[in-house]
Structures are given as structure tokens and as C-alpha cells.
KOLTORZA-324666 format. One record per residue: residue in three letters; z negated, y negated, x negated of N, C-alpha, C, O in turn. Coordinates in steps of 0.2 Angstrom, whole numbers, plus 5000, padded with zeros to 4 digits. Atoms other than C-alpha are relative to their C-alpha. Last residue first. Layout:
REM residues N
AlaZYXZYXZYXZYX
...
This chain:
REM residues 285
Ile499349984998481342784498499950065005500450095007
Gly499950014993479742684497500750025002501049995007
Leu499550065000479742674478500249995008500649945009
Ala500250065004478142774476500549945001500349885001
Arg500550034996478742894490499749944996499649895000
Glu499750044994480342924481499549975004499649915006
Tyr499650065002479442954464500349975006500249915007
Arg500550055001478243084473500349934997500149884999
Ala500350024994479743174481499449954998499449905002
Ile499550054997480643194464499749965006499749905007
Leu500050065004479043274457500549945003500349895003
Ala500650034998478943394472499949934996499749884998
Asp499950044994480743434470499449965002499449915004
Thr500149964994480343494452500249955006500249895006
Ala499750054995481043414436499950045007500550065010
Phe500550054999479943514424500249955006499749935009
Glu500549984994481043664427499549955001499149955006
Lys499750034994482343574416499550025006499649985011
Val500049944995481343614400500249975007499849945010
His499749955003481843464388500150065005500650095006
Tyr500449944998480443354394500450064998500150114998
His499449955000481143204384499750075002499550114997
Phe500249935000479743084389500650045001500850055006
Pro499549964996480142894386499950084998499850104993
Asn499250015002478642834376500450045006500150085009
Phe499850065000476842814384500849994999501149955002
Gln499350015003476242984388500249935001500249905007
Lys499550034996474343004390500649984997500749974991
Phe499750065003473543134380500549975005500950005007
Asn500450064999472243244387500349944997500049894997
Glu500749995002473343404389499649935001499649915007
Val500049935003474943324392499450014997499249984992
Phe500449975005474643174404500250074998500450115002
Leu499949935002475943074414499550024994499549984989
Glu500150005007475542914424500050084998499750125001
Leu499549975004476242934441500049994992500549984989
Arg499550055002475042814449500650024996500949984993
Asp499850034994474142954458500549954999500949935003
Thr500550034996474043044441500349975006500949985007
Phe499850074999475343164434499449975004499150015009
Tyr500150024993474843324426500249935001500249894996
His499750064999475243434410499849985008499850025012
Arg500150024993474443584403500249935001500149894996
Phe500350064999475243644387499949975007500449975010
His500550005005475743824383499649935001499049934999
Gly500449945000476843884397499450004995499050044995
Met500450004994477543704400499550075001499050075004
Trp500650035001478143704382499550005006498950005005
Asn500250024993479543824386499349974999498850015000
Glu499750074999480243834368499849975007500049915009
Thr499350004998479043974365500349935001499949885000
Leu499750054995477443954355500750025002501150054997
Asp500049974993476444094347500349965005500249975011
Val499949935000476944064329500050035007500450075008
Val499549984995477243874332500050085001500550115004
Pro499749945002475743804324500450035005500250035011
Val500549954999475543624330500350074998500950074998
Gly500550015006476443464325499450055001498950044998
Gln500650024998477343454342499450004995498949984996
Met500150075001479143434336499249995002499049935001
Asp500250015007479343624333499949924999499749904993
Arg500549965003479343674351499749974993499149954993
Lys499849945003480443544359499550034996499049994993
Met500449944999479543424369500250064998500050115000
His499649944999480243264362499650065001499250084996
Thr500449945001479243104365500550065001500850065007
Phe500149964994480342954362499650064999499650084993
His500049935001480342814349500050035007499950005012
Ala499849964993480842634349500050074998500550104995
Tyr500450024994479842534335500250045006499750055011
Arg500749975001480442594318499549985006498949985005
Asn500450004993482242564320499450044998499350104997
His500750025001483542524306499750015007499949985011
Val500349994994485342594305499249994998498950034994
Gln500750005002486442514292499650015006499749975011
Ile500550044995488242544297499350024998499150084999
Asn500550045003489242604282499649955004499549905003
Leu499950074999490742654292499549964997499549894998
Leu499350015003490742834285500149925001500549904997
Lys499949995007488842844287500749984997500749944992
Ala500450065003488742774305500150004992500149954989
Ala499650064999490142904310499749944997500049894994
Val499450005005489243044301500449945001500649914996
Ala500350015006487643004311500649994995500549954990
Tyr500250075001488542984327499749984993499949934991
Val499350045000489443154325499849924999500149894995
Val499749995007487743234320500749965000500849924995
Asp500550035005486743164335500450014993500449964990
Thr499950075000488243204347499649974995499849924992
Thr500550024996488343384342500049925000500349894995
Pro500350075001489943454335499549985005499550005011
His499750044995490243644336499649934999499049934998
Gln499449974999489943754320500449955006501049945005
Pro499949964994488543644315500750025001501249995000
Arg499650044994488543584297500050055006500150115005
Asn500450014994487143664286500449975006500149965011
Tyr500049934997488443734273499549995007499550045011
Asp500149945004488843554267499950065005500150065011
Leu500749974999489543404277500050074996500550104995
Phe500650055001490943274273499350045001498850014999
Gln499950055005492643374271499349964999499249944993
Ala499949975007492243534280500149954995499949964989
Ala500649975002491443434295500150034993499750034989
Tyr500550055003492943314296499450044997499150024992
Gln499750045005494243454298499549954997499449954990
Asp499949965005493243564309500249974994500049984988
Trp500649995003492743424320500150044994499850034989
His499849975006494443354324499450024996499450014990
Lys499349974999494243304342500250044994500550094995
Phe500149954995492343264341500750045000500650105001
Leu500549955002492543174325500050065005500050115003
Glu499649965005494043074332499650064997499950114996
Gly499649964996492943024347500550044995500650104997
Ser500349954997491642964335500450055004500350115004
Leu500149955005492842864326499650065002499850115000
Lys499449975001493242774342500050054995500350114995
Phe499949954994491442754346500750034999500850095001
Phe500449955001491142664329500150065005500150125003
Glu499749965006492642554330499650064999499850124998
Tyr499449974998492142494347500350054995500550104996
Met500249944996490342474340500650035003500750095004
Arg500249955005491042354326499850075004499950125002
Pro499449975003492042254339499850064995500150114995
Ser499850045005490442224349500650044997500750104998
Lys499350005000490042294366500349964995500749914996
Thr499750064997488242324362500850015000501050064997
Phe499450025003487242484358500349945004500149935010
Tyr499850074998485542554361500649984996500750004990
Met499550035004485242744359500249935003500649945008
Leu500350074998483842854366500449964995500249954989
Ala500350004994484543034367499749935002499549925008
Ser499650034995485742994353499750005007499949975011
Tyr500149974994484443034340500349965006500149915008
Val499950024994485042984323499850045006500050105006
Asn500349954996484143034307500149985007499649975011
Pro500550044996485342934296499850055005500250085009
Leu499850044994486243064286499549965003498949995002
Glu500250075001485743124268500349955006500649905004
Asn499450045001486843284269499849925000500249885000
Thr499749985006485343404265500749954999500949954994
Thr500450005006484143314277500550014994500449984989
Phe500250075001485343274292499650004993499849954989
Val499350035002486143454292499849924998500249904994
Lys499949995007484343524292500649974997500749944992
Arg499650055003484043454309500150004992500149954989
Tyr499450014996483343574321500549964996501049954999
Thr499749934998481943634309500750005004501150045002
Asp499350005000481743464302500350065002500950085000
Ala499649935000479943444306500749985000501049945004
Thr499749995007479143274301500450065000500750074995
Ser499849945003478743224319500350004994500849964993
Ile499350005002477943054322500150074997499750104993
Glu499950005007476243084331500750014998501050055001
Gly499850075002476043034349500149994992500249944990
Arg500650045002475043184354500149934997499749904995
Tyr500350034994476543244365499349974998499149935002
Gly500249944996477643264349499549975006499549915006
Thr500749975001478443114342499950065004500350085009
Val500349984993480243064339499350024998499150044993
Asp500649965000481042964325499850025007500049995012
Leu499949965007482742884321499450045000499450084995
Ala500649985002483042814339500150044994500550084993
Pro500249944998484742734339499250024998499049994994
Val500749985002484942554337499850065003499650075009
Phe500049934999486742484336499350024998499150014992
Asp499449974996487342304338499850075002500150105007
His499549955003485742224332500550025005500550015011
Glu499950025007484542074335500550044997500750034991
Glu499550055000484642104354500149974993500649944992
Tyr499349984999483742264352500549954999501049964996
Leu499849985006482142174347500750034999501050024994
Arg500150065004481942084363500250024993500549984989
Trp499450034999482542244372500049934996500649914994
Trp499549985004481142334365500649965000501049954995
Asp500150035006479842214373500550034995500750004990
Val499650065000480542264390499949974993500449934991
His499850015007479942444387500449935000500949934996
Asp499550055000478942464404500249984992499749974989
Glu500250075001478042624404500649954999501149974998
Leu500750004998478342804410499749934999499249915003
Phe500350065003480242824408499349995004499349995010
Leu500350054995480743004411499849944996499649944990
Met500550055003482043104401499749965005500049935009
Asp500749964999483143244406499549974996499150004992
Cys500250004993484643124408499350045001499050035007
Asp499949934997484943094389499650005007499149975008
Val500549955000484942904386500250075003500750085006
Lys499749944997486142764383499450054998499250064993
Leu500449955003485242594382500250075003500150085008
Thr500249944997486642474385499550044996499650054990
Gln500549975004486942294381499850065004499550065009
Asp499950035007488542214388499550034995499750044989
Phe500550045003488342334403500249974993500650014990
Pro499950074997489642414414499649954997499749894999
Thr500650044998489642564403500249945003500749905000
Cys500249994993491142684403499549955002499549935008
Phe499550024995492142624388499850015007500249995012
Ile499850075000490642614377500649985005500649925007
Ala500550044997490042784382500249935000500049895005
Lys499750044996491742874378499549955003499649915008
Trp499750055004491042954363500349945004500449895002
Glu500550055001489943054375500249944995500049894996
Asn499850064997491343154381499649944998499749885000
Ser499450035003491243294369500349945004500749915001
Leu500150055005489443334373500649964999500649904997
Lys499550055000489343454388499949944996499549894998
Trp500450065002488143594384500649954999500949944993
Glu500649994996489143734393499549944999499349915004
Glu500750005003490743674385499550015005499549985011
His500149935002492543724391499350004997499250054994
Ala499849954995492843564401499850074999499550115003
Ala500649955000491943454388500150055005499750095007
Ala499949975006493543344385499450054999499550094994
Asp500749985002493543304403500150044994500350104994
Gly500149935000495043194407499350024997498949984995
Trp499649975004495343014401499950085000500050114995
Pro499350015001493942924409500350064996500050094992
Ile499849995007492242984415500750004999501150045002
Pro499649945003492042924432500150004993500349954990
Ile499350015003490742784435500350074998500050114995
Ile499849935001489242774447500750004998501249985001
His499350005002488442604445500150084999499750114996
Asp499750064999486742554453500850004999501249975002
Phe499550015006486142734455500349935002500649925007
Val500450015006484642724467500549994994500349944990
Glu500450064998485442714485499649984993499349934993
Arg499750065000486842824479499649945001499749884999
Tyr500050025007485642964475500449935000500249894995
Lys500750025002485242974494500049984993499749934991
Ala500150064998487142984498499349974998499249914996
Pro500350004994487443134487499849935002499749884998
Ile500750035000488643104473499750005006500049965011
Thr500549944999490243214475499349985000498850025001
Lys500049984993491443064477499550065002499350065008
Pro500550044996490942994460499950025008499450015011
Asp499750024994491843144452499549965004499149995007
Asp499349974999491543194434500449975006500949955005
Val499949934997490043084431500750025000501249984999
Phe499349985001489442934421500150075002499750124999
Val500049935001487742864428500850014999501249995003
Ala499349974999487342684427500050074999499750094994
Tyr499949935002485542614430500750025001501050015007
Gln499449984998484942424431500250074997500150094991
Asn499949944997483142424427500650025004500750065008
His499249995000482842294415500150075003500250124999
Thr499750074998481042264420500750005000501049975005
Gln499750045004480642454420500249935002500449925008
Thr500450025006479342564428500449944996500049904992
Leu500750014999479842614445499649964995499149934996
Lys500250054994481642584445499349995000499149935002
Val499750065003481842684428499849945005499549895003
Ser500550025005480742824435500249934997499749894995
Leu500650024996481942834450499449984995499149934997
Ala499950064997483442834439499449975004499249925004
Gln500050055006482742974428500149935003499749895002
Leu500750005002482443084444499949944995499449904995
Tyr500350034995484243044449499349994999499049945000
Ala499950075001484843084432499749965006499549915005
Leu500450025006484043254433500149924999499649894998
Arg500750004997484943284450499549974995499049934997
Val500050064995486543234442499449995003499149945004
Tyr500250065004486143354428500049945004499749895003
Asp499850064996486143504440499849944997499349914998
Thr500450065000485943644427500349955004500949935003
Tyr500849995000486443824426499649945002499049955004
Pro500249954995488343824431499250015000499050045005
Asn499749945002488643654422499750065005499350045009
Asn500449944998488343484429500450064996501050064995
Gln499549954998488943324420499750075001499350104997
Ala500349954996487743184420500650045002500950035008
Phe499549954998488043054406499750065004499150085002
Ala500049935002486742924406500650045002500950025007
Ala499449964998486542734406499950074998499650084993
Ile500149935003485142604405500550055003500750045009
Gly500149944995485542424408499950064996500150074990
Lys500449955004485742244401499950065005499850055011
Ser499850015007487142124406499650054996499850074990
Ser499749935002486842194424500349994993500650044990
Thr499350005002485642054427500350064997500050104993
Thr499950065004483942114434500849994999501250045001
Ser499550005004483542234448500149934996500149884999
Leu499550054999481842214455500650014995500450004989
Asn499549974997480742364455500649965002501049975007
Ser499550044995479542294443500550055003500750105000
Met499549964998477942364434500549965005500249925009
């Protein structure tokens, strides 16, 4: 594990826009702590509404605090997604791993970067449940199945600042802005009423004929139907059903399964003040 920052040509980045229910900047802070503790390439950028509002303690951990440009396209959204097409215009890195901020890094993924460098665009195409098995459920993703879209998960997505990627993100911006028109033209009855980043990026990749390949970089998604167990008695709050704990070395176990992939905890109550304090102590903050 390394806590030494490396060249800013590679880095991890996340959008963190708060809503009335969730302090996403706080979640990004926890994520940045986990990045600093575990990653070789541990430069971290956060894209926010107003950098002046970021607490001083967070500034010690965020390497780059970048205002989201051109106004807030997600001003009227509770689940703020409509700015995500701006990622390539926000990132300070030549090679960016864009992630959702309710995700922890638990192991060093320096080996992924060696494989990423062969491509311009590498989204996660699979997720696992807590037992490490690839999820085959499409409960949340019927639109991908019936429209033969690449199964893009933007929660863990590598991209470069190549001309092809600028074209991709610009088209994604058009899809967000004119969703009703594009969705009616290119998607069937499973299309979402409001655009999600995963679907927008999948449609953009398909329209631009961008071949998406990725069989090595996964993340663990703690949504209910991803776990590969009967869901009849499960709610979306996995913490009420599966025991989890951290070791003294901040290794995470769910039941008896050690977690290795980036851990998309999904349920925001997972990010307790006590957990943040443990990461701070581990980093000497």
C-alpha cells in the first residue's frame, strides 16, 4: 500500500453534488481516504458546485477541487446525473478513473492501469455480489438487454483525453439534454423516463461504434438483486441482512467473504463518522 502521490497524469475522480438527503462531498472524502490508503496511483479529484464550501479538513485529502463548469444541469434533480458528461472537461488527468463517490477502494489496483493504457475507454461491464460472483441479474438493466446495449457501469469507468473521447462525451451531453428525442428514436419500451449515466454512455458508445471490452476490472455492487441469493425477504438495505466488519488493517469482510474489488456500498448509512475516523487515524490525519 502506498500513501505517496504519483504523477497527476493518472488519477481517480468523482462528482460530488449534495442533495437535501445526502452529503456526497462527505462520501467523496471517505473515498479519497481509502484511495490514499490503498492505491499506487492515488491522485484524487472531486468535481463540486462550489469549491469554497469544501471543509478545510477535506482539502488536506482532495488533490484537486474543481468547479463543475457551465452551470448546474442537474439543479432540479435529486439524483444528480446530468453533469456527468462534463467529466472529460473537468478532469485534470490525462488518464482518469471516474467513479461514484459511494464506493471504497480496498486493494491496490495498479495492475488495472497497465491494461487501461491500451484503450481510450474502459467502463466496468460486470459487477459482483459480496461473494465475488459475477451478477447475471438484469433486474435494474432491462433496457440494456432488450436494446443490445453494452452493459456499461459508469460507477467505475476509465477514459483518456483522446479526440474519440471528446466526441463521446459531447454526444453524451446531447443525449442528456435531448433525452426524450433520442430515447424515442433509439430505445424500446424499457427506456428510462429520465436519463441515467449508464444508459446515456451505452447509447453514445453504440452510436459511435465504440467497441467496449473489459473482463478484468469489476466492482462489488451491494444492490439487493446483485447478490445471487433469494431476494424474497431482502430489502435494498443490505446492512440489515448481511453482517459486515473491518479488521484492524481496514480489510472489509461481508459475512465471511473478504472484499477485494472497489466496494459500491450503495446504502449511505454505511459511511459512518466512526469509519471515517478509522481511515483518518490510519493515514495519520
